[in-house]
N, CA, C and O atoms as a MOPAC input file, in Angstrom:
PM7 MOZYME 1SCF
protein

 N      6.32500 1     3.58700 1    -7.13300 1
 C      6.37900 1     4.69600 1    -6.20100 1
 C      7.34300 1     5.77100 1    -6.69300 1
 O      7.05100 1     6.96400 1    -6.61100 1
 N      8.48800 1     5.34000 1    -7.20200 1
 C      9.48100 1     6.27900 1    -7.71200 1
 C      8.93200 1     7.05800 1    -8.89200 1
 O      9.13300 1     8.26700 1    -9.00300 1
 N      8.23500 1     6.34900 1    -9.77400 1
 C      7.63400 1     7.01700 1   -10.93500 1
 C      6.60500 1     8.05800 1   -10.50200 1
 O      6.50300 1     9.13500 1   -11.09100 1
 N      5.85100 1     7.72000 1    -9.47100 1
 C      4.85300 1     8.66600 1    -8.95700 1
 C      5.51400 1     9.91600 1    -8.41000 1
 O      5.00700 1    11.01900 1    -8.61500 1
 N      6.63200 1     9.76900 1    -7.72000 1
 C      7.35200 1    10.93000 1    -7.19900 1
 C      7.88800 1    11.80100 1    -8.33200 1
 O      7.80800 1    13.02800 1    -8.27000 1
 N      8.44700 1    11.14800 1    -9.38600 1
 C      8.92600 1    11.90500 1   -10.54100 1
 C      7.77100 1    12.63300 1   -11.23900 1
 O      7.89300 1    13.79200 1   -11.63700 1
 N      6.64900 1    11.91900 1   -11.37400 1
 C      5.46900 1    12.53200 1   -12.00400 1
 C      4.98200 1    13.71800 1   -11.18600 1
 O      4.67100 1    14.77600 1   -11.73400 1
 N      4.91800 1    13.54000 1    -9.88400 1
 C      4.45800 1    14.62100 1    -9.00500 1
 C      5.37400 1    15.84900 1    -9.11600 1
 O      4.89100 1    16.97800 1    -9.21000 1
 N      6.67000 1    15.63000 1    -9.10400 1
 C      7.62100 1    16.74400 1    -9.23100 1
 C      7.49600 1    17.41400 1   -10.59800 1
 O      7.57800 1    18.63800 1   -10.70300 1
 N      7.30100 1    16.62200 1   -11.62900 1
 C      7.15200 1    17.17200 1   -12.98400 1
 C      5.88500 1    18.01600 1   -13.09000 1
 O      5.88200 1    19.08000 1   -13.71000 1
 N      4.81800 1    17.53000 1   -12.48300 1
 C      3.55800 1    18.29100 1   -12.52400 1
 C      3.70000 1    19.57800 1   -11.72400 1
 O      3.20600 1    20.62100 1   -12.15300 1
 N      4.35700 1    19.53200 1   -10.58000 1
 C      4.57500 1    20.75200 1    -9.79900 1
 C      5.40700 1    21.76000 1   -10.57700 1
 O      5.11500 1    22.95600 1   -10.56200 1
 N      6.43700 1    21.28000 1   -11.25400 1
 C      7.27300 1    22.16400 1   -12.06700 1
 C      6.48100 1    22.75000 1   -13.23100 1
 O      6.62300 1    23.93000 1   -13.55300 1
 N      5.64900 1    21.92600 1   -13.85800 1
 C      4.80600 1    22.40900 1   -14.96200 1
 C      3.81600 1    23.45700 1   -14.47100 1
 O      3.56200 1    24.45200 1   -15.14900 1
 N      3.26700 1    23.22400 1   -13.29700 1
 C      2.32200 1    24.18900 1   -12.72300 1
 C      3.02500 1    25.50700 1   -12.42100 1
 O      2.46100 1    26.57900 1   -12.64400 1
 N      4.23300 1    25.43300 1   -11.92300 1
 C      5.00700 1    26.64300 1   -11.63000 1
 C      5.31300 1    27.40800 1   -12.91400 1
 O      5.19000 1    28.63300 1   -12.95100 1
 N      5.70800 1    26.69600 1   -13.96000 1
 C      5.97300 1    27.33900 1   -15.25200 1
 C      4.70500 1    27.94800 1   -15.83100 1
 O      4.71800 1    29.06200 1   -16.35500 1
 N      3.60400 1    27.19800 1   -15.72800 1
 C      2.32000 1    27.70400 1   -16.20500 1
 C      1.93000 1    28.96700 1   -15.44200 1
 O      1.45200 1    29.93300 1   -16.03600 1
 N      2.13200 1    28.95800 1   -14.13900 1
 C      1.81400 1    30.12400 1   -13.31000 1
 C      2.62100 1    31.34200 1   -13.77100 1
 O      2.08100 1    32.43900 1   -13.91300 1
 N      3.88300 1    31.13900 1   -13.99600 1
 C      4.74200 1    32.24500 1   -14.44500 1
 C      4.26800 1    32.78700 1   -15.80300 1
 O      4.18200 1    33.99900 1   -16.00200 1
 N      3.96400 1    31.87300 1   -16.72700 1
 C      3.52400 1    32.30000 1   -18.06800 1
 C      2.17300 1    33.01300 1   -18.02400 1
 O      1.98500 1    34.03100 1   -18.69000 1
 N      1.23400 1    32.47900 1   -17.24200 1
 C     -0.09200 1    33.10400 1   -17.18600 1
 C     -0.01900 1    34.46100 1   -16.50600 1
 O     -0.76200 1    35.37400 1   -16.86500 1
 N      0.87500 1    34.60400 1   -15.52300 1
 C      1.05700 1    35.90900 1   -14.87000 1
 C      1.61400 1    36.91300 1   -15.87800 1
 O      1.18500 1    38.06600 1   -15.90500 1
 N      2.56200 1    36.48100 1   -16.70300 1
 C      3.11800 1    37.37300 1   -17.73300 1
 C      2.04100 1    37.79500 1   -18.72700 1
 O      1.94300 1    38.97100 1   -19.07800 1
 N      1.23100 1    36.83200 1   -19.18100 1
 C      0.16400 1    37.15100 1   -20.13900 1
 C     -0.87000 1    38.09600 1   -19.53400 1
 O     -1.30700 1    39.04800 1   -20.18000 1
 N     -1.25100 1    37.82900 1   -18.30200 1
 C     -2.24500 1    38.68500 1   -17.65600 1
 C     -1.67100 1    40.07600 1   -17.38700 1
 O     -2.39800 1    41.06700 1   -17.45300 1
 N     -0.38600 1    40.15600 1   -17.08700 1
 C      0.23800 1    41.46900 1   -16.88300 1
 C      0.20700 1    42.27000 1   -18.17500 1
 O     -0.04700 1    43.47400 1   -18.15700 1
 N      0.46700 1    41.60300 1   -19.29600 1
 C      0.38400 1    42.28800 1   -20.59300 1
 C     -1.04700 1    42.73200 1   -20.87600 1
 O     -1.27800 1    43.83000 1   -21.38200 1
 N     -2.00400 1    41.86500 1   -20.54400 1
 C     -3.41500 1    42.21200 1   -20.73700 1
 C     -3.80000 1    43.43100 1   -19.90500 1
 O     -4.43800 1    44.35500 1   -20.40900 1
 N     -3.41400 1    43.43200 1   -18.63600 1
 C     -3.75000 1    44.55500 1   -17.74600 1
 C     -3.07000 1    45.83500 1   -18.23500 1
 O     -3.66700 1    46.91100 1   -18.21600 1
 N     -1.81700 1    45.70500 1   -18.67200 1
 C     -1.09100 1    46.87300 1   -19.18400 1
 C     -1.78800 1    47.44300 1   -20.42200 1
 O     -1.93000 1    48.65800 1   -20.55900 1
 N     -2.21700 1    46.56300 1   -21.30900 1
 C     -2.91900 1    47.01200 1   -22.51800 1
 C     -4.26400 1    47.63900 1   -22.15800 1
 O     -4.65600 1    48.65400 1   -22.73300 1
 N     -4.96400 1    47.03100 1   -21.20900 1
 C     -6.25500 1    47.59700 1   -20.81500 1
 C     -6.07500 1    48.94900 1   -20.13800 1
 O     -6.92200 1    49.83000 1   -20.28600 1
 N     -4.98400 1    49.12700 1   -19.39700 1
 C     -4.72700 1    50.42000 1   -18.76300 1
 C     -4.49600 1    51.50200 1   -19.81500 1
 O     -4.87200 1    52.65700 1   -19.61500 1
 N     -3.88600 1    51.13200 1   -20.92200 1
 C     -3.71400 1    52.09900 1   -22.01000 1
 C     -5.08000 1    52.52200 1   -22.56000 1
 O     -5.28900 1    53.68900 1   -22.88900 1
 N     -5.99800 1    51.57000 1   -22.65600 1
 C     -7.34800 1    51.90900 1   -23.11700 1
 C     -8.09200 1    52.75400 1   -22.09000 1
 O     -8.87300 1    53.63300 1   -22.45500 1
 N     -7.85600 1    52.49400 1   -20.82600 1
 C     -8.49300 1    53.30400 1   -19.79100 1
 C     -7.97400 1    54.74100 1   -19.81500 1
 O     -8.73300 1    55.67400 1   -19.55400 1
 N     -6.70500 1    54.92800 1   -20.12200 1
 C     -6.15600 1    56.28200 1   -20.26700 1
 C     -6.87700 1    56.99900 1   -21.40500 1
 O     -7.26600 1    58.15800 1   -21.26900 1
 N     -7.05000 1    56.30600 1   -22.52200 1
 C     -7.76600 1    56.89200 1   -23.65300 1
 C     -9.20800 1    57.21000 1   -23.26400 1
 O     -9.74800 1    58.24600 1   -23.64900 1
 N     -9.81900 1    56.32100 1   -22.50500 1
 C    -11.19800 1    56.53800 1   -22.07300 1
 C    -11.30900 1    57.76200 1   -21.17300 1
 O    -12.27200 1    58.52100 1   -21.27700 1
 N    -10.33000 1    57.96000 1   -20.28700 1
 C    -10.32800 1    59.16200 1   -19.44500 1
 C    -10.19800 1    60.42400 1   -20.29300 1
 O    -10.88300 1    61.41800 1   -20.05000 1
 N     -9.31600 1    60.37800 1   -21.28900 1
 C     -9.14000 1    61.53100 1   -22.17000 1
 C    -10.42900 1    61.84000 1   -22.92500 1
 O    -10.79200 1    63.00400 1   -23.09100 1
 N    -11.11100 1    60.81000 1   -23.37500 1
 C    -12.38000 1    61.00200 1   -24.07500 1
 C    -13.42000 1    61.58500 1   -23.12900 1
 O    -14.20800 1    62.44400 1   -23.52400 1
 N    -13.42700 1    61.12600 1   -21.89300 1
 C    -14.37000 1    61.64200 1   -20.90600 1
 C    -14.12700 1    63.12900 1   -20.65500 1
 O    -15.07600 1    63.91000 1   -20.58300 1
 N    -12.86700 1    63.52000 1   -20.52200 1
 C    -12.52700 1    64.93400 1   -20.32200 1
 C    -12.93100 1    65.75300 1   -21.54200 1
 O    -13.49000 1    66.84200 1   -21.41100 1
 N    -12.64400 1    65.22400 1   -22.72900 1
 C    -13.00100 1    65.92100 1   -23.96600 1
 C    -14.51800 1    66.08400 1   -24.06200 1
 O    -15.00900 1    67.14800 1   -24.43900 1
 N    -15.25900 1    65.02800 1   -23.72100 1
 C    -16.71700 1    65.09200 1   -23.73800 1
 C    -17.22400 1    66.16300 1   -22.78300 1
 O    -18.11500 1    66.94200 1   -23.12400 1
 N    -16.65400 1    66.19600 1   -21.59100 1
 C    -17.06800 1    67.16600 1   -20.58800 1
 C    -16.79300 1    68.59900 1   -21.05600 1
 O    -17.63000 1    69.48800 1   -20.89700 1
 N    -15.61100 1    68.80400 1   -21.63400 1
 C    -15.27800 1    70.14200 1   -22.14100 1
 C    -16.23300 1    70.55200 1   -23.25600 1
 O    -16.70700 1    71.68800 1   -23.28500 1
 N    -16.51700 1    69.63300 1   -24.17100 1
 C    -17.46100 1    69.93800 1   -25.25500 1
 C    -18.85100 1    70.21700 1   -24.70900 1
 O    -19.53800 1    71.12900 1   -25.17000 1
 N    -19.26300 1    69.42500 1   -23.72000 1
 C    -20.58500 1    69.62600 1   -23.13500 1
 C    -20.67000 1    71.00100 1   -22.48300 1
 O    -21.67600 1    71.69400 1   -22.63600 1
 N    -19.64000 1    71.40100 1   -21.76600 1
 C    -19.61100 1    72.70700 1   -21.12200 1
 C    -19.70200 1    73.82100 1   -22.16900 1
 O    -20.46700 1    74.77300 1   -22.01200 1
 N    -18.93000 1    73.69200 1   -23.21500 1
 C    -18.93600 1    74.70600 1   -24.27600 1
 C    -20.29700 1    74.80100 1   -24.96000 1
 O    -20.80700 1    75.89900 1   -25.18200 1
 N    -20.87600 1    73.67100 1   -25.28800 1
 C    -22.15600 1    73.66300 1   -25.99800 1
 C    -23.27900 1    74.19700 1   -25.11400 1
 O    -24.11600 1    74.97700 1   -25.56800 1
 N    -23.29300 1    73.77700 1   -23.86000 1
 C    -24.34200 1    74.23300 1   -22.94600 1
 C    -24.22300 1    75.73400 1   -22.70100 1
 O    -25.22900 1    76.44200 1   -22.67600 1
 N    -23.01000 1    76.21400 1   -22.52300 1
 C    -22.80400 1    77.64200 1   -22.31100 1
 C    -23.26200 1    78.44600 1   -23.52500 1
 O    -23.93400 1    79.46900 1   -23.39400 1
 N    -22.88800 1    77.96800 1   -24.69500 1
 C    -23.29800 1    78.65400 1   -25.92500 1
 C    -24.82000 1    78.63200 1   -26.08700 1
 O    -25.41600 1    79.63700 1   -26.47400 1
 N    -25.44500 1    77.49800 1   -25.79600 1
 C    -26.89500 1    77.36600 1   -25.91800 1
 C    -27.61300 1    78.32700 1   -24.97200 1
 O    -28.54200 1    79.03100 1   -25.36700 1
 N    -27.16700 1    78.34100 1   -23.72900 1
 C    -27.81100 1    79.21100 1   -22.74000 1
 C    -27.60900 1    80.68400 1   -23.10900 1
 O    -28.54500 1    81.47700 1   -23.01000 1
 N    -26.41100 1    81.05000 1   -23.52700 1
 C    -26.13900 1    82.44100 1   -23.89900 1
 C    -27.00900 1    82.87100 1   -25.06200 1
 O    -27.56300 1    83.97100 1   -25.07000 1
 N    -27.12400 1    81.98800 1   -26.05000 1
 C    -27.93900 1    82.31000 1   -27.23000 1
 C    -29.40400 1    82.46800 1   -26.84000 1
 O    -30.05700 1    83.42600 1   -27.25300 1
 N    -29.91200 1    81.55100 1   -26.06300 1
 C    -31.33000 1    81.60800 1   -25.67700 1
 C    -31.62500 1    82.82500 1   -24.79900 1
 O    -32.67200 1    83.45900 1   -24.93200 1
 N    -30.69500 1    83.14200 1   -23.90400 1
 C    -30.91200 1    84.30400 1   -23.05200 1
 C    -30.80000 1    85.61000 1   -23.83800 1
 O    -31.54000 1    86.56000 1   -23.58500 1
 N    -29.87100 1    85.64800 1   -24.79200 1
 C    -29.69200 1    86.87200 1   -25.57800 1
 C    -30.89900 1    87.13000 1   -26.47900 1
 O    -31.33300 1    88.26900 1   -26.64900 1
 N    -31.42600 1    86.05900 1   -27.04600 1
 C    -32.56800 1    86.21700 1   -27.94700 1
 C    -33.91100 1    86.18800 1   -27.22300 1
 O    -34.95100 1    86.48900 1   -27.80900 1
 N    -33.87700 1    85.82300 1   -25.94700 1
 C    -35.10800 1    85.65100 1   -25.17400 1
 C    -36.07200 1    84.69400 1   -25.88600 1
 O    -37.28500 1    84.90300 1   -25.89500 1
 N    -35.50800 1    83.65400 1   -26.47400 1
 C    -36.27800 1    82.66400 1   -27.22700 1
 C    -36.35800 1    81.38400 1   -26.39300 1
 O    -35.47100 1    80.53200 1   -26.46000 1
 N    -37.42900 1    81.26100 1   -25.60900 1
 C    -37.57800 1    80.11900 1   -24.70600 1
 C    -38.67900 1    79.16200 1   -25.13800 1
 O    -39.04200 1    78.25300 1   -24.39100 1
 N    -39.22100 1    79.36300 1   -26.35700 1
 C    -40.36100 1    78.54900 1   -26.79400 1
 C    -40.00700 1    77.07500 1   -26.95700 1
 O    -40.77900 1    76.20100 1   -26.56300 1
 N    -38.83600 1    76.79900 1   -27.53900 1
 C    -38.47000 1    75.40000 1   -27.78900 1
 C    -37.65100 1    74.79200 1   -26.64700 1
 O    -37.17200 1    73.66400 1   -26.76700 1
 N    -37.48800 1    75.52300 1   -25.54700 1
 C    -36.75400 1    75.01100 1   -24.39100 1
 C    -37.74600 1    74.30800 1   -23.46400 1
 O    -38.77200 1    74.88800 1   -23.11000 1
 N    -37.45600 1    73.07500 1   -23.06900 1
 C    -38.36500 1    72.37300 1   -22.15300 1
 C    -38.52900 1    73.12700 1   -20.83300 1
 O    -37.62900 1    73.85000 1   -20.40400 1
 N    -39.66800 1    72.95300 1   -20.20700 1
 C    -39.99200 1    73.66500 1   -18.97500 1
 C    -38.96800 1    73.36600 1   -17.87800 1
 O    -38.58100 1    74.26600 1   -17.13200 1
 N    -38.52900 1    72.11600 1   -17.77600 1
 C    -37.56300 1    71.74300 1   -16.73900 1
 C    -36.25200 1    72.49600 1   -16.90700 1
 O    -35.60300 1    72.84900 1   -15.92200 1
 N    -35.86400 1    72.73900 1   -18.14900 1
 C    -34.59900 1    73.41900 1   -18.42400 1
 C    -34.72700 1    74.93000 1   -18.24400 1
 O    -33.75200 1    75.59600 1   -17.89400 1
 N    -35.91300 1    75.47200 1   -18.47900 1
 C    -36.10700 1    76.92400 1   -18.30200 1
 C    -35.80700 1    77.33500 1   -16.86400 1
 O    -35.27900 1    78.42200 1   -16.62800 1
 N    -36.13500 1    76.49100 1   -15.91900 1
 C    -35.89800 1    76.79100 1   -14.51100 1
 C    -34.40000 1    76.91900 1   -14.24500 1
 O    -33.97900 1    77.74700 1   -13.43700 1
 N    -33.60000 1    76.10700 1   -14.92000 1
 C    -32.14900 1    76.07200 1   -14.67200 1
 C    -31.37100 1    77.11300 1   -15.48600 1
 O    -30.20800 1    77.37500 1   -15.18100 1
 N    -31.97000 1    77.69500 1   -16.48400 1
 C    -31.21800 1    78.54700 1   -17.39400 1
 C    -30.65700 1    79.79600 1   -16.72600 1
 O    -29.64100 1    80.33000 1   -17.17200 1
 N    -31.29100 1    80.25900 1   -15.68900 1
 C    -30.79400 1    81.45900 1   -15.00900 1
 C    -29.57100 1    81.16700 1   -14.15000 1
 O    -28.78400 1    82.07000 1   -13.86500 1
 N    -29.40500 1    79.93100 1   -13.74100 1
 C    -28.31400 1    79.56400 1   -12.84700 1
 C    -27.25100 1    78.76200 1   -13.61000 1
 O    -27.25100 1    77.53100 1   -13.58200 1
 N    -26.35400 1    79.47200 1   -14.28500 1
 C    -25.30000 1    78.81700 1   -15.07100 1
 C    -24.35900 1    77.99500 1   -14.19700 1
 O    -23.91200 1    76.91700 1   -14.58700 1
 N    -24.06700 1    78.52000 1   -13.01100 1
 C    -23.15400 1    77.81000 1   -12.12000 1
 C    -23.68400 1    76.42600 1   -11.75900 1
 O    -22.91900 1    75.46500 1   -11.67800 1
 N    -24.98300 1    76.32800 1   -11.54400 1
 C    -25.58000 1    75.03300 1   -11.20200 1
 C    -25.41900 1    74.05000 1   -12.36400 1
 O    -25.10100 1    72.87900 1   -12.15600 1
 N    -25.63700 1    74.53100 1   -13.57000 1
 C    -25.50000 1    73.67100 1   -14.74400 1
 C    -24.04200 1    73.24500 1   -14.92000 1
 O    -23.76200 1    72.07800 1   -15.19400 1
 N    -23.12500 1    74.18300 1   -14.76400 1
 C    -21.70700 1    73.84300 1   -14.89400 1
 C    -21.26200 1    72.88500 1   -13.78500 1
 O    -20.41400 1    72.02000 1   -14.00700 1
 N    -21.83700 1    73.04400 1   -12.59500 1
 C    -21.53400 1    72.10900 1   -11.50400 1
 C    -22.07300 1    70.70600 1   -11.82300 1
 O    -21.43700 1    69.70300 1   -11.49900 1
 N    -23.24100 1    70.64600 1   -12.45700 1
 C    -23.77900 1    69.34800 1   -12.86800 1
 C    -22.87000 1    68.66700 1   -13.89100 1
 O    -22.64300 1    67.45900 1   -13.82100 1
 N    -22.35900 1    69.44000 1   -14.82900 1
 C    -21.45000 1    68.88600 1   -15.83700 1
 C    -20.15500 1    68.41900 1   -15.18000 1
 O    -19.63100 1    67.36000 1   -15.52700 1
 N    -19.63500 1    69.20000 1   -14.23400 1
 C    -18.41700 1    68.79900 1   -13.51700 1
 C    -18.67400 1    67.53700 1   -12.69200 1
 O    -17.81900 1    66.65400 1   -12.61800 1
 N    -19.84000 1    67.45700 1   -12.08000 1
 C    -20.20500 1    66.25400 1   -11.32800 1
 C    -20.32000 1    65.03900 1   -12.23000 1
 O    -19.92800 1    63.93600 1   -11.85100 1
 N    -20.86400 1    65.24500 1   -13.43400 1
 C    -20.96700 1    64.15400 1   -14.40800 1
 C    -19.57100 1    63.66600 1   -14.79000 1
 O    -19.32900 1    62.46300 1   -14.87800 1
 N    -18.66100 1    64.60600 1   -15.01600 1
 C    -17.28400 1    64.24600 1   -15.36900 1
 C    -16.62400 1    63.47200 1   -14.24100 1
 O    -15.96400 1    62.45900 1   -14.47500 1
 N    -16.80400 1    63.95400 1   -13.01400 1
 C    -16.23900 1    63.25900 1   -11.85300 1
 C    -16.82000 1    61.85400 1   -11.71100 1
 O    -16.10200 1    60.90600 1   -11.39100 1
 N    -18.11400 1    61.72900 1   -11.94900 1
 C    -18.76900 1    60.42900 1   -11.86100 1
 C    -18.21500 1    59.46900 1   -12.91700 1
 O    -17.95500 1    58.30100 1   -12.62500 1
 N    -18.03800 1    59.96200 1   -14.13400 1
 C    -17.47800 1    59.13400 1   -15.20400 1
 C    -16.04700 1    58.71000 1   -14.86900 1
 O    -15.67800 1    57.54900 1   -15.05200 1
 N    -15.25100 1    59.64900 1   -14.38300 1
 C    -13.86100 1    59.34200 1   -14.03800 1
 C    -13.79300 1    58.31000 1   -12.91900 1
 O    -12.98400 1    57.38400 1   -12.97000 1
 N    -14.63500 1    58.47000 1   -11.92100 1
 C    -14.67700 1    57.51700 1   -10.81100 1
 C    -15.05600 1    56.12600 1   -11.31300 1
 O    -14.46600 1    55.13100 1   -10.89300 1
 N    -16.02700 1    56.06000 1   -12.19800 1
 C    -16.47000 1    54.76600 1   -12.74800 1
 C    -15.35300 1    54.11600 1   -13.55900 1
 O    -15.13700 1    52.90700 1   -13.47100 1
 N    -14.65300 1    54.91200 1   -14.34100 1
 C    -13.53200 1    54.39200 1   -15.13300 1
 C    -12.44200 1    53.86100 1   -14.20700 1
 O    -11.90200 1    52.77900 1   -14.43800 1
 N    -12.11600 1    54.61400 1   -13.16300 1
 C    -11.09900 1    54.17800 1   -12.20000 1
 C    -11.51000 1    52.87200 1   -11.50800 1
 O    -10.69200 1    51.97200 1   -11.32100 1
 N    -12.78900 1    52.78800 1   -11.13400 1
 C    -13.27800 1    51.57400 1   -10.48000 1
 C    -13.14200 1    50.36400 1   -11.40000 1
 O    -12.74000 1    49.28600 1   -10.96300 1
 N    -13.47800 1    50.54900 1   -12.66600 1
 C    -13.37500 1    49.43300 1   -13.62300 1
 C    -11.92200 1    49.02200 1   -13.83800 1
 O    -11.61900 1    47.83500 1   -13.95900 1
 N    -11.04400 1    49.98500 1   -13.88500 1
 C     -9.62600 1    49.67300 1   -14.06300 1
 C     -9.10300 1    48.87100 1   -12.86800 1
 O     -8.40200 1    47.87400 1   -13.04000 1
 N     -9.44600 1    49.30900 1   -11.67300 1
 C     -9.03400 1    48.58200 1   -10.46900 1
 C     -9.65200 1    47.18500 1   -10.43100 1
 O     -9.01500 1    46.22000 1   -10.01000 1
 N    -10.88100 1    47.10200 1   -10.87200 1
 C    -11.59100 1    45.81800 1   -10.87500 1
 C    -10.91600 1    44.81400 1   -11.80500 1
 O    -10.78500 1    43.63900 1   -11.46100 1
 N    -10.49200 1    45.26700 1   -12.96900 1
 C     -9.80300 1    44.36700 1   -13.90000 1
 C     -8.50900 1    43.86500 1   -13.28000 1
 O     -8.19600 1    42.67700 1   -13.36400 1
 N     -7.75900 1    44.76300 1   -12.66000 1
 C     -6.47800 1    44.36100 1   -12.06700 1
 C     -6.68400 1    43.34900 1   -10.94200 1
 O     -5.96600 1    42.35100 1   -10.87500 1
 N     -7.64600 1    43.59000 1   -10.06200 1
 C     -7.85700 1    42.67200 1    -8.94300 1
 C     -8.46200 1    41.34700 1    -9.40400 1
 O     -8.09800 1    40.28600 1    -8.89700 1
 N     -9.37700 1    41.41000 1   -10.35400 1
 C    -10.01000 1    40.17000 1   -10.80700 1
 C     -9.04100 1    39.27700 1   -11.56700 1
 O     -9.13700 1    38.05300 1   -11.47300 1
 N     -8.11000 1    39.85700 1   -12.31800 1
 C     -7.13800 1    39.00900 1   -13.00900 1
 C     -6.23100 1    38.31100 1   -12.00100 1
 O     -5.90400 1    37.13500 1   -12.15900 1
 N     -5.82500 1    39.04900 1   -10.95700 1
 C     -4.98000 1    38.43600 1    -9.92100 1
 C     -5.74000 1    37.33500 1    -9.19500 1
 O     -5.19200 1    36.25800 1    -8.95800 1
 N     -7.00000 1    37.59300 1    -8.83700 1
 C     -7.80900 1    36.58400 1    -8.15900 1
 C     -8.01900 1    35.36300 1    -9.04500 1
 O     -7.97100 1    34.23000 1    -8.56600 1
 N     -8.25100 1    35.58900 1   -10.33200 1
 C     -8.44500 1    34.48600 1   -11.27500 1
 C     -7.22200 1    33.57800 1   -11.31000 1
 O     -7.33500 1    32.35500 1   -11.22900 1
 N     -6.05800 1    34.19800 1   -11.43200 1
 C     -4.81600 1    33.41800 1   -11.49400 1
 C     -4.60000 1    32.65300 1   -10.19300 1
 O     -4.29200 1    31.46100 1   -10.21500 1
 N     -4.76000 1    33.33100 1    -9.06500 1
 C     -4.54900 1    32.68200 1    -7.77100 1
 C     -5.49400 1    31.50200 1    -7.57500 1
 O     -5.07200 1    30.43600 1    -7.12900 1
 N     -6.77400 1    31.69000 1    -7.90600 1
 C     -7.75000 1    30.60700 1    -7.76000 1
 C     -7.42600 1    29.43200 1    -8.67600 1
 O     -7.51300 1    28.27600 1    -8.26200 1
 N     -7.05500 1    29.72500 1    -9.91500 1
 C     -6.75500 1    28.66300 1   -10.86300 1
 C     -5.54000 1    27.85300 1   -10.41800 1
 O     -5.56400 1    26.62300 1   -10.45700 1
 N     -4.49200 1    28.53100 1   -10.00000 1
 C     -3.27400 1    27.83100 1    -9.56400 1
 C     -3.54700 1    27.03800 1    -8.28300 1
 O     -3.06200 1    25.91700 1    -8.13400 1
 N     -4.31900 1    27.61300 1    -7.36200 1
 C     -4.67600 1    26.87900 1    -6.14400 1
 C     -5.45400 1    25.60400 1    -6.46900 1
 O     -5.20500 1    24.55200 1    -5.88000 1
 N     -6.39000 1    25.70200 1    -7.40300 1
 C     -7.15600 1    24.52100 1    -7.80600 1
 C     -6.25400 1    23.46700 1    -8.43600 1
 O     -6.37500 1    22.27900 1    -8.13900 1
 N     -5.35300 1    23.90600 1    -9.30300 1
 C     -4.42900 1    22.95700 1    -9.92500 1
 C     -3.56200 1    22.26300 1    -8.86800 1
 O     -3.38500 1    21.04500 1    -8.90700 1
 N     -3.03200 1    23.03500 1    -7.93900 1
 C     -2.20000 1    22.45800 1    -6.87900 1
 C     -3.00000 1    21.50400 1    -5.99600 1
 O     -2.51700 1    20.42700 1    -5.64800 1
 N     -4.20700 1    21.89400 1    -5.63700 1
 C     -5.03800 1    21.03600 1    -4.78100 1
 C     -5.39200 1    19.72700 1    -5.48000 1
 O     -5.34700 1    18.66000 1    -4.86700 1
 N     -5.74200 1    19.81000 1    -6.75100 1
 C     -6.04700 1    18.58700 1    -7.50200 1
 C     -4.83300 1    17.66800 1    -7.59200 1
 O     -4.95800 1    16.45000 1    -7.46900 1
 N     -3.66700 1    18.25400 1    -7.80500 1
 C     -2.44700 1    17.45000 1    -7.89500 1
 C     -2.11600 1    16.81400 1    -6.55400 1
 O     -1.69900 1    15.65700 1    -6.50200 1
 N     -2.29700 1    17.54800 1    -5.48500 1
 C     -2.02900 1    16.98800 1    -4.15500 1
 C     -2.97600 1    15.82000 1    -3.87600 1
 O     -2.55300 1    14.77500 1    -3.38200 1
 N     -4.25600 1    16.00300 1    -4.19400 1
 C     -5.23000 1    14.92100 1    -4.00000 1
 C     -4.87500 1    13.71000 1    -4.85900 1
 O     -4.92000 1    12.57800 1    -4.37800 1
 N     -4.52800 1    13.93200 1    -6.10500 1
 C     -4.16400 1    12.84800 1    -7.00800 1
 C     -2.93100 1    12.12600 1    -6.48300 1
 O     -2.88500 1    10.89600 1    -6.45600 1
 N     -1.94500 1    12.89100 1    -6.07200 1
 C     -0.69200 1    12.32300 1    -5.58400 1
 C     -0.92400 1    11.48100 1    -4.31800 1
 O     -0.39400 1    10.37700 1    -4.18700 1
 N     -1.71400 1    12.01700 1    -3.40400 1
 C     -2.00300 1    11.29000 1    -2.16100 1
 C     -2.74200 1     9.99000 1    -2.43500 1
 O     -2.46100 1     8.95500 1    -1.82900 1
 N     -3.69800 1    10.06300 1    -3.36400 1
 C     -4.44900 1     8.83500 1    -3.64600 1
 C     -3.55400 1     7.78100 1    -4.29200 1
 O     -3.70600 1     6.59100 1    -4.01800 1
 N     -2.63300 1     8.20000 1    -5.13600 1
 C     -1.68700 1     7.25100 1    -5.74400 1
 C     -0.73500 1     6.67000 1    -4.70200 1
 O     -0.40700 1     5.48500 1    -4.75700 1
 N     -0.29600 1     7.48400 1    -3.76600 1
 C      0.59200 1     7.01200 1    -2.71000 1
 C     -0.14500 1     5.96200 1    -1.85200 1
 O      0.42900 1     4.94400 1    -1.46500 1
 N     -1.42700 1     6.23800 1    -1.56700 1
 C     -2.19800 1     5.29900 1    -0.76200 1
 C     -2.44000 1     3.96000 1    -1.47900 1
 O     -2.59000 1     2.92000 1    -0.83700 1
 N     -2.47500 1     4.00600 1    -2.80700 1
 C     -2.63400 1     2.76600 1    -3.56600 1
 C     -1.44400 1     1.88700 1    -3.32200 1
 O     -1.36900 1     0.78500 1    -3.86600 1

């Protein structure tokens, strides 16, 4: 019985140490992933700026030359309304940023949930094991 109590305390202490270490590792992982998400946001902004510049230049060139032969019919309708096109690009940027933010939040919450579930399972298994040994 005494050995079982020592074993139980040792396992609880090991679980606590494991919990602390896994939390540290996951915090480093989340921190590193957040750095990548910052880079991803910067790339998204850069993409949006380039898209705005290219679309504006394309529309200006086509309107100045009145050369609409190689422009698809769907795009010809929009070429007169630059504001609508620029609003679409801004909406695309906002959509990308929102998606990036959602993924970043998802990683943070899922890592916390993963750790909590794993530690709870370890504790529950140890409690069941300990109780069954005590009953023996």
